LOMI-219153 format. One record per residue: x, y, z of N, C-alpha, C in turn. Coordinates in steps of 0.2 Angstrom, whole numbers, plus 2048, in hexadecimal, padded with zeros to 3 digits. Example, Ala and Ser with C-alpha at 12.3 -4.5 7.8 and 13.67 -1.06 7.14 Angstrom:
# residues 2
((842 7E4 827) (83E 7EA 827) (842 7F0 827))
((840 7F5 823) (844 7FB 824) (840 800 827))
//
This chain:
# residues 302
((7EC 22D E98) (7EE 22A E93) (7F6 22D E91))
((7FA 228 E8F) (800 22A E8E) (802 22A E86))
((805 22E E83) (806 22E E7C) (80D 22D E7B))
((810 22A E75) (816 22A E73) (818 22D E6D))
((812 22F E68) (813 232 E62) (80C 235 E61))
((80D 23C E5E) (808 23F E5C) (807 23E E54))
((801 23D E51) (7FF 23C E4A) (7FD 242 E48))
((801 244 E42) (7FE 24A E3F) (7FD 249 E37))
((7F8 24D E35) (7F8 24C E2D) (7FB 251 E29))
((7FA 251 E22) (7FF 255 E1E) (7FF 25C E1F))
((7FA 25F E23) (7F9 266 E25) (7FC 267 E2C))
((7FF 263 E2E) (802 263 E35) (7FD 263 E3B))
((7F7 261 E39) (7F1 260 E3E) (7F2 25A E41))
((7F1 25A E47) (7F2 254 E4C) (7EB 24F E4A))
((7EB 249 E49) (7E7 245 E48) (7E3 242 E4D))
((7E7 242 E54) (7E4 23E E59) (7DD 241 E5B))
((7D8 23C E5C) (7D2 23F E5F) (7D2 241 E66))
((7D1 247 E67) (7D0 24A E6E) (7C9 249 E71))
((7C7 244 E74) (7C0 243 E76) (7BC 241 E71))
((7B6 242 E72) (7B0 240 E6F) (7AC 246 E6D))
((7A7 244 E68) (7A3 24A E66) (79E 24C E6C))
((79C 247 E70) (798 248 E76) (79B 24C E7B))
((7A2 24B E7C) (7A6 24E E81) (7AD 24E E7F))
((7AE 255 E7B) (7B5 256 E77) (7BB 258 E7C))
((7BD 252 E80) (7C2 253 E84) (7C7 24E E85))
((7CE 24F E85) (7D3 24A E85) (7D9 24C E89))
((7DB 248 E8E) (7E0 249 E93) (7E6 243 E92))
((7EC 245 E91) (7F1 240 E91) (7F7 243 E93))
((7FC 23E E95) (803 241 E98) (808 240 E91))
((80C 245 E91) (812 245 E8C) (818 245 E8F))
((81B 23F E8F) (822 23E E92) (827 240 E8B))
((82A 246 E8B) (82D 248 E84) (832 243 E82))
((836 240 E86) (83C 23C E84) (839 236 E81))
((833 234 E82) (831 22D E80) (82F 22F E78))
((82E 234 E77) (82C 235 E6F) (831 233 E6A))
((82F 231 E65) (834 22E E61) (83A 233 E5E))
((837 239 E5E) (83C 23E E5C) (840 242 E62))
((83E 241 E68) (841 244 E6E) (83E 24A E6F))
((839 24C E6B) (835 252 E6C) (82E 252 E69))
((829 257 E69) (823 255 E67) (823 25A E61))
((822 257 E5B) (823 259 E54) (81E 260 E53))
((81F 265 E50) (81A 26A E4E) (814 268 E4B))
((80E 26A E4E) (808 268 E4C) (803 26D E4F))
((7FC 26C E4C) (7F7 26F E4F) (7F0 26C E50))
((7EB 26E E53) (7E5 26B E54) (7DF 271 E55))
((7D9 26D E54) (7D3 272 E54) (7D2 274 E5C))
((7D5 26F E60) (7D3 26F E68) (7D7 275 E6B))
((7D6 278 E70) (7DB 27C E74) (7DD 277 E79))
((7E3 27A E7D) (7E6 275 E80) (7EA 278 E86))
((7E9 275 E8C) (7ED 277 E92) (7F2 272 E93))
((7F8 274 E94) (7FE 271 E95) (800 272 E9C))
((801 26C EA1) (803 26E EA7) (809 26A EA9))
((80E 26D EAA) (815 269 EAA) (815 266 EB2))
((816 25F EB1) (816 25B EB7) (81D 258 EB9))
((822 259 EB5) (82A 257 EB7) (82E 25C EB2))
((832 25F EB4) (838 261 EB1) (836 268 EAE))
((839 26A EA8) (837 270 EA4) (836 270 E9D))
((830 272 E9B) (82F 271 E94) (82F 277 E8F))
((832 277 E8A) (834 27D E86) (82E 27B E80))
((829 280 E80) (824 280 E7C) (826 286 E76))
((824 284 E70) (825 28A E6B) (81D 28B E68))
((81B 290 E67) (815 291 E63) (816 297 E5E))
((815 294 E58) (818 298 E52) (81F 29B E54))
((821 2A0 E55) (828 2A2 E55) (829 2A4 E5D))
((825 2A3 E61) (826 2A4 E68) (827 29F E6D))
((82C 2A0 E71) (82F 29B E75) (82D 29C E7D))
((82A 297 E80) (828 298 E87) (82B 291 E8B))
((82F 293 E91) (832 28D E95) (82C 28C E9B))
((82A 287 E9B) (825 285 EA0) (826 280 EA5))
((827 281 EAB) (829 27D EB1) (824 279 EB5))
((826 275 EBA) (821 272 EBE) (81C 276 EC1))
((816 274 EC0) (810 278 EC3) (80E 27E EBF))
((811 27F EB9) (810 284 EB5) (80B 282 EB0))
((808 287 EAD) (802 285 EA7) (803 289 EA1))
((802 285 E9C) (803 289 E96) (7FC 287 E92))
((7F9 28C E8F) (7F3 28C E8C) (7F5 28D E84))
((7F2 288 E7F) (7F3 28A E78) (7EC 28A E75))
((7EC 290 E71) (7E5 291 E6E) (7E4 28C E68))
((7DF 28B E65) (7DD 287 E60) (7E1 289 E5A))
((7E2 285 E55) (7E6 285 E4F) (7EC 288 E4F))
((7F0 288 E54) (7F7 28B E55) (7FC 286 E54))
((800 287 E50) (807 283 E4F) (80B 283 E55))
((80D 27D E57) (811 27D E5E) (815 277 E5E))
((819 276 E62) (81E 270 E64) (821 271 E6A))
((823 26B E6D) (826 26B E74) (82C 267 E74))
((831 269 E79) (836 264 E7A) (839 266 E81))
((83E 261 E83) (841 262 E8A) (845 268 E8A))
((844 26C E8F) (848 272 E91) (84E 270 E93))
((855 272 E8F) (85B 271 E92) (85C 269 E93))
((858 264 E8F) (859 25D E90) (857 25B E96))
((853 25E E9A) (850 25C EA0) (84A 258 E9F))
((84A 251 EA2) (844 24D EA1) (83F 24F EA3))
((839 250 E9E) (833 254 EA1) (82D 251 E9E))
((828 252 EA1) (822 24F E9F) (81C 255 EA0))
((817 254 E9D) (811 258 E9E) (80A 256 E9D))
((805 258 EA0) (7FE 256 E9E) (7FC 25A E99))
((7F9 256 E93) (7F5 25B E8E) (7ED 259 E8F))
((7EA 260 E90) (7E3 260 E91) (7E1 263 E8B))
((7DE 25F E87) (7DB 261 E80) (7D4 262 E80))
((7D0 267 E7E) (7C9 268 E7E) (7C8 26D E78))
((7C2 26B E76) (7BF 26F E70) (7BA 275 E73))
((7BA 27A E70) (7B6 27F E72) (7AF 27E E73))
((7AD 279 E6F) (7A5 277 E70) (7A5 274 E77))
((7A9 272 E7A) (7A8 26F E82) (7A6 275 E87))
((7A8 27B E85) (7A5 281 E88) (7A0 285 E86))
((79E 283 E7F) (79A 288 E7B) (792 287 E7E))
((78E 28B E7C) (786 28C E7C) (784 28A E75))
((77E 28C E74) (77B 28A E6D) (77E 290 E68))
((77D 28F E62) (781 293 E5D) (77E 29A E5D))
((782 29F E5D) (77F 2A6 E5D) (77D 2A9 E64))
((77F 2A5 E69) (77E 2A7 E70) (782 2AD E73))
((781 2B0 E77) (785 2B4 E7A) (78B 2B1 E7D))
((78A 2AB E80) (790 2A8 E83) (795 2A6 E7E))
((792 2A4 E78) (797 2A3 E72) (79B 2A9 E70))
((796 2AE E6E) (799 2B4 E6B) (79C 2B9 E6F))
((79C 2B9 E75) (79F 2BE E79) (7A5 2BA E7E))
((7A4 2B3 E7F) (7A9 2B1 E83) (7AD 2AB E81))
((7AC 2A9 E7B) (7AF 2A3 E78) (7B2 2A4 E71))
((7AE 2A7 E6D) (7B0 2A8 E66) (7B5 2AD E65))
((7B5 2B3 E69) (7BA 2B8 E68) (7C2 2B6 E69))
((7C2 2B0 E6D) (7C8 2AD E6F) (7CB 2A8 E6B))
((7C5 2A4 E6A) (7C7 29E E66) (7C8 2A0 E5E))
((7C5 2A5 E5C) (7C6 2A7 E55) (7CB 2AC E53))
((7CE 2AF E58) (7D3 2B4 E58) (7DA 2B1 E57))
((7DC 2B0 E50) (7E3 2AC E4F) (7E8 2B0 E51))
((7E8 2B7 E53) (7EE 2BA E56) (7EF 2B8 E5E))
((7EA 2B5 E60) (7EB 2B3 E67) (7ED 2AC E67))
((7F3 2AA E68) (7F6 2A4 E67) (7F7 2A0 E6E))
((7F8 2A3 E74) (7FA 29F E79) (7FB 2A3 E80))
((7FB 2A0 E85) (7FC 2A4 E8B) (800 29F E91))
((804 2A2 E95) (808 29F E99) (806 2A1 EA0))
((805 29C EA4) (803 29E EAB) (807 29B EB0))
((80C 29F EB2) (812 29D EB7) (810 29D EBE))
((814 29A EC1) (813 29A EC8) (811 2A0 ECC))
((815 2A5 ECA) (813 2AD ECC) (80C 2AF ECB))
((809 2AC EC6) (803 2AF EC4) (7FD 2AE ECA))
((7F9 2B3 ECA) (7F4 2B2 ED0) (7F0 2AD ECF))
((7EE 2AA ECA) (7E9 2A5 EC9) (7EC 29E EC7))
((7F3 29E EC8) (7F7 298 EC7) (7F3 292 ECB))
((7F3 293 ED1) (7F1 28D ED5) (7EA 28B ED4))
((7E5 291 ED4) (7DF 28F ED2) (7DE 28B ECC))
((7E1 28D EC7) (7E0 289 EC0) (7E3 283 EC0))
((7E9 282 EC4) (7ED 27C EC5) (7E8 277 EC8))
((7E5 27A ECE) (7E1 275 ED2) (7DA 272 ECD))
((7D7 277 ECA) (7D2 275 EC5) (7D4 270 EC0))
((7D9 271 EBD) (7DC 26D EB8) (7DE 265 EBB))
((7E1 265 EC0) (7E2 25F EC4) (7DC 25B EC6))
((7D7 25F EC8) (7D1 25B EC9) (7CD 259 EC4))
((7CE 25C EBE) (7CB 25A EB7) (7CF 254 EB5))
((7D5 253 EB6) (7D9 24D EB4) (7D7 247 EB8))
((7D6 249 EBF) (7D4 244 EC3) (7CE 241 EC2))
((7C8 245 EC0) (7C2 242 EBF) (7C2 23F EB8))
((7C6 242 EB3) (7C7 23F EAD) (7CA 237 EAD))
((7CF 237 EB1) (7D2 231 EB2) (7CE 22B EB5))
((7C9 22D EB9) (7C4 229 EBE) (7BE 228 EB9))
((7BE 22C EB3) (7B8 22B EAF) (7B1 22D EB3))
((7B3 232 EB7) (7AC 235 EBC) (7AB 23C EBB))
((7A4 23D EBB) (7A1 243 EBD) (7A3 248 EB7))
((7A1 247 EB1) (7A3 24C EAB) (7A0 252 EAC))
((79A 252 EB0) (797 25A EB1) (79C 25D EB5))
((79F 25B EBA) (7A4 25F EBF) (7AA 261 EBB))
((7AC 25D EB6) (7B2 25E EB1) (7AF 264 EAD))
((7A9 264 EAA) (7A7 269 EA7) (7A7 271 EAB))
((7A4 26F EB1) (7A4 276 EB6) (7AB 278 EB7))
((7B0 274 EB8) (7B6 276 EB9) (7B9 27A EB3))
((7B8 277 EAC) (7BA 27B EA7) (7B7 282 EA6))
((7B0 282 EA8) (7AD 289 EA8) (7B0 28E EAD))
((7B2 28B EB3) (7B5 290 EB7) (7BC 292 EB5))
((7C0 28D EB2) (7C7 28F EB0) (7C5 294 EAA))
((7C1 293 EA5) (7C0 297 EA0) (7BE 29F EA2))
((7BA 29F EA7) (7B8 2A6 EAA) (7BE 2A9 EAD))
((7C2 2A5 EB0) (7C9 2A9 EB2) (7CD 2AB EAD))
((7CE 2A7 EA8) (7D2 2A8 EA2) (7D0 2AE E9E))
((7C9 2AF E9D) (7C7 2B5 E9A) (7C7 2BB E9D))
((7C7 2BB EA4) (7C6 2C0 EA8) (7CD 2C3 EAB))
((7D2 2BE EAC) (7D8 2C0 EAF) (7DF 2BF EAB))
((7DE 2BA EA6) (7E4 2B7 EA2) (7E4 2B9 E9B))
((7DF 2B8 E97) (7DF 2BA E90) (7E0 2C2 E8F))
((7DD 2C6 E93) (7DD 2CD E92) (7E5 2D0 E93))
((7E8 2CC E95) (7F0 2CE E96) (7F5 2CC E91))
((7F2 2C7 E8C) (7F6 2C4 E87) (7F8 2C9 E81))
((7FD 2CA E7F) (7FF 2CD E79) (7FC 2C9 E73))
((7FA 2CD E6E) (7F8 2CA E67) (7FC 2CA E62))
((7FD 2C5 E5E) (802 2C6 E59) (7FE 2C7 E51))
((802 2CA E4E) (7FF 2CB E46) (802 2C6 E43))
((7FE 2C3 E3E) (801 2BE E39) (805 2C1 E34))
((80C 2C0 E33) (811 2C3 E30) (813 2BF E2A))
((817 2C3 E25) (819 2C0 E1F) (81D 2BA E21))
((821 2BA E26) (825 2B5 E29) (821 2AF E2A))
((81B 2B0 E2E) (816 2AA E30) (814 2A7 E29))
((812 2AB E24) (80F 2A9 E1F) (815 2A4 E1B))
((81B 2A7 E1B) (820 2A3 E18) (821 29C E1B))
((822 29C E22) (822 296 E25) (81C 290 E24))
((817 293 E25) (811 28F E23) (811 28C E1C))
((813 290 E17) (814 28E E10) (819 289 E10))
((81F 28A E14) (825 284 E13) (822 27E E16))
((81E 27E E1C) (81C 278 E1F) (816 274 E1A))
((812 278 E18) (80E 275 E12) (811 272 E0D))
((816 274 E0B) (81A 272 E05) (81D 26B E07))
((820 26C E0D) (823 265 E0F) (81F 260 E11))
((819 262 E13) (814 25D E15) (811 259 E0E))
((811 25D E09) (80E 25B E02) (814 257 DFE))
((81A 258 DFF) (81F 256 DFC) (824 251 DFF))
((823 250 E06) (827 24C E09) (82A 245 E06))
((826 242 E03) (828 23C E00) (82C 23C DFA))
((82D 242 DF8) (831 244 DF1) (837 246 DF3))
((83C 248 DEF) (842 24B DF0) (841 252 DF0))
((841 255 DF6) (840 25C DF7) (846 260 DF5))
((845 265 DF0) (84B 269 DED) (84A 270 DF1))
((84F 272 DF3) (84F 279 DF6) (84D 27E DF2))
((850 27E DEC) (84E 283 DE6) (847 284 DE6))
((843 27E DE5) (83D 27E DE4) (838 281 DEA))
((83A 27E DF0) (837 281 DF6) (839 289 DF7))
((83E 28C DF5) (83F 293 DF6) (83B 296 DF1))
((83B 294 DEB) (836 297 DE6) (82E 297 DE8))
((82D 292 DEB) (826 291 DEE) (824 297 DF3))
((829 298 DF7) (828 29D DFD) (82A 2A5 DFA))
((82D 2A5 DF5) (830 2AB DF2) (836 2AF DF5))
((83A 2AA DF8) (840 2AD DFA) (846 2A9 DF7))
((84D 2AD DF9) (852 2A9 DF6) (854 2A3 DFB))
((857 29D DF7) (859 298 DFD) (85B 29A E03))
((860 29E E03) (864 2A0 E0A) (85F 2A3 E0E))
((85B 2A8 E0C) (856 2AB E10) (850 2A6 E12))
((84F 2A2 E0F) (84A 29D E10) (84C 299 E16))
((852 296 E16) (856 292 E1B) (856 296 E21))
((858 29D E20) (85A 2A0 E26) (854 2A2 E2A))
((84E 2A4 E27) (849 2A5 E2A) (845 29F E2E))
((846 29A E29) (843 294 E2C) (846 292 E33))
((84C 291 E33) (850 290 E39) (84F 295 E3F))
((84F 29B E3D) (84D 2A0 E42) (847 29F E46))
((842 29D E41) (83B 29D E43) (83A 296 E47))
((83C 290 E44) (83A 28A E46) (840 286 E4B))
((846 28B E4C) (84B 287 E4F) (84E 281 E4D))
((84D 280 E47) (850 27A E43) (851 27B E3C))
((856 278 E39) (856 279 E32) (851 276 E2E))
((850 278 E27) (84B 275 E23) (84D 26E E23))
((853 26C E22) (856 265 E21) (853 261 E27))
((854 263 E2D) (852 260 E33) (84B 25F E34))
((847 264 E32) (840 264 E32) (83D 25F E2D))
((840 25F E27) (83E 259 E22) (83F 253 E25))
((845 251 E27) (847 24A E2B) (842 249 E31))
((840 24D E33) (83B 24C E3A) (835 24A E37))
((833 24E E32) (82C 24E E2F) (82C 247 E2C))
((831 245 E29) (831 23D E25) (831 238 E2B))
((834 239 E30) (835 234 E36) (82E 233 E39))
((82B 239 E3A) (824 239 E3D) (81F 235 E38))
((820 236 E32) (81B 232 E2D) (81D 22B E2D))
((824 229 E2E) (826 222 E2E) (824 21F E34))
((824 223 E3A) (822 220 E41) (81B 21E E40))
((816 222 E3C) (810 220 E3B) (80F 21A E38))
((813 219 E33) (812 212 E2F) (816 20C E32))
((81B 20D E36) (81D 208 E3C) (818 206 E40))
((814 20A E43) (80F 208 E47) (808 206 E45))
((807 208 E3F) (800 207 E3C) (7FF 202 E36))
((805 201 E34) (805 1FC E2E) (80B 1F6 E2F))
((80A 1F2 E2A) (80F 1ED E2B) (814 1ED E25))
((815 1F3 E22) (81A 1F4 E1D) (821 1F3 E20))
((825 1F1 E1B) (82C 1EF E1E) (830 1F6 E1D))
((837 1F6 E20) (83A 1FC E21) (83C 200 E1B))
((83D 1FB E15) (83E 1FE E0F) (839 202 E0C))
((833 1FF E0C) (82D 202 E0A) (82B 208 E0D))
((82C 208 E14) (82B 20E E18) (830 214 E16))
((837 212 E15) (83B 217 E13) (83A 21B E0D))
((839 217 E08) (837 21A E01) (831 21E E02))
((82B 21C E05) (825 21F E05) (826 225 E09))
((82A 226 E0D) (82B 22C E11) (830 231 E0F))
((833 22F E0A) (838 234 E06) (840 233 E07))
((841 22D E0B) (848 22C E0D) (84A 229 E06))
((851 22A E04) (854 227 DFE) (856 21F DFE))
((856 21D E05) (857 216 E06) (856 213 E0D))
((855 20D E0E) (853 20B E14) (859 20B E18))
((85F 20C E17) (865 20C E1B) (864 213 E1D))
((863 219 E19) (863 220 E1C) (85D 221 E20))
((858 21E E1E) (851 21E E24) (854 21B E2A))
((857 215 E2B) (859 213 E30) (85E 218 E35))
((863 21A E31) (868 21E E34) (864 224 E37))
((860 228 E34) (85D 22D E36) (858 22C E3C))
((855 227 E3C) (850 224 E41) (854 222 E47))
((85A 21E E46) (85E 21E E4D) (861 224 E50))
((863 229 E4B) (866 22F E4D) (861 233 E52))
((85A 233 E50) (856 236 E53) (854 233 E5A))
((852 22C E59) (84F 228 E5E) (854 223 E62))
((859 221 E60) (85F 21D E63) (85D 217 E62))
((858 214 E5E) (857 20E E5C) (855 20D E55))
((854 207 E53) (853 205 E4C) (84B 206 E4B))
((849 207 E45) (841 207 E44) (83E 200 E45))
((842 1FB E44) (83F 1F5 E46) (83F 1F3 E4D))
((844 1F6 E50) (843 1F4 E58) (83E 1F9 E5B))
((83D 1FF E59) (838 203 E5B) (831 1FF E59))
((830 1FD E53) (82A 1F9 E53) (828 1F4 E57))
((82E 1F0 E58) (82D 1EA E5C) (82B 1EC E63))
((830 1F2 E66) (82E 1F3 E6D) (826 1F6 E6E))
((823 1F9 E69) (81D 1FB E6B) (818 1F6 E69))
((819 1F0 E65) (815 1EA E64) (815 1E7 E6B))
((81B 1E6 E6E) (81C 1E2 E75) (819 1E6 E7B))
((818 1ED E7A) (815 1F0 E7F) (80E 1F2 E7E))
((80C 1F0 E77) (805 1F1 E75) (803 1F9 E76))
((808 1FD E74) (806 204 E74) (805 205 E6D))
((7FF 208 E6C) (7FD 20A E65) (7F9 211 E66))
((7FB 216 E62) (7F8 21C E63) (7F1 21C E60))
((7ED 221 E63) (7E5 222 E62) (7E5 225 E5B))
((7E2 222 E56) (7E2 225 E4F) (7DB 22A E4F))
//
């Protein structure tokens, strides 16, 4: 499956369904330049995620940490972690997203499988992610298993073998990969960033005043802006615009609202300003974007 836009809710949680209750797995290709913003917006999801770069080089950020992942390299993101991705050095890049819920691996509640081999990793919020580069001794083995999973998934074949492959990968991860990963303590800065994001998600449709936001997080305006930019690698203003554009894109694709209605509902002061910002980020007008996707019949999974 190919995606052009990730839908996220007001808490920055991705709303795309990853598989089904019966088999909680979804695999899709992310071609970064085709995303409306030219990057993958900050978001999180309950599922864990393996990212396998298939072209170019992808720059992942998880909370405040940055990772450059190249072709044939693997990046694992734990459940509940804020992350986003963009092309590294403007290299046209793609990667496979393999999203799966811990329930895919789990046994019955309270079992030793769950309490010793799954829950300690899934529930540890200090464990964010891990990078499996080409020089890692398990890179080829894990890559081969992930590619087999993708092939079986595309052909809609043998979910039992998919499950067995995941069990093998997980066994390698907990024995040879996870133990070597550093842990991160949740800091005051982490709390401040999450508070900023929550505030923006709740008030994006309004006129966001920096004074009010700074008071919300307990910092001066200059300190708030400085910490946010250092942490997120973008200014507060840019983040608010991107967030509003994401919301606007959802309305463009999922409703028949006109451009002016969308602009005001997403916090833009006028339709002309909305169109200007949309063109700046995507290179095309909102109306052209809507028509292109209608013609291609590309609509994201809700």
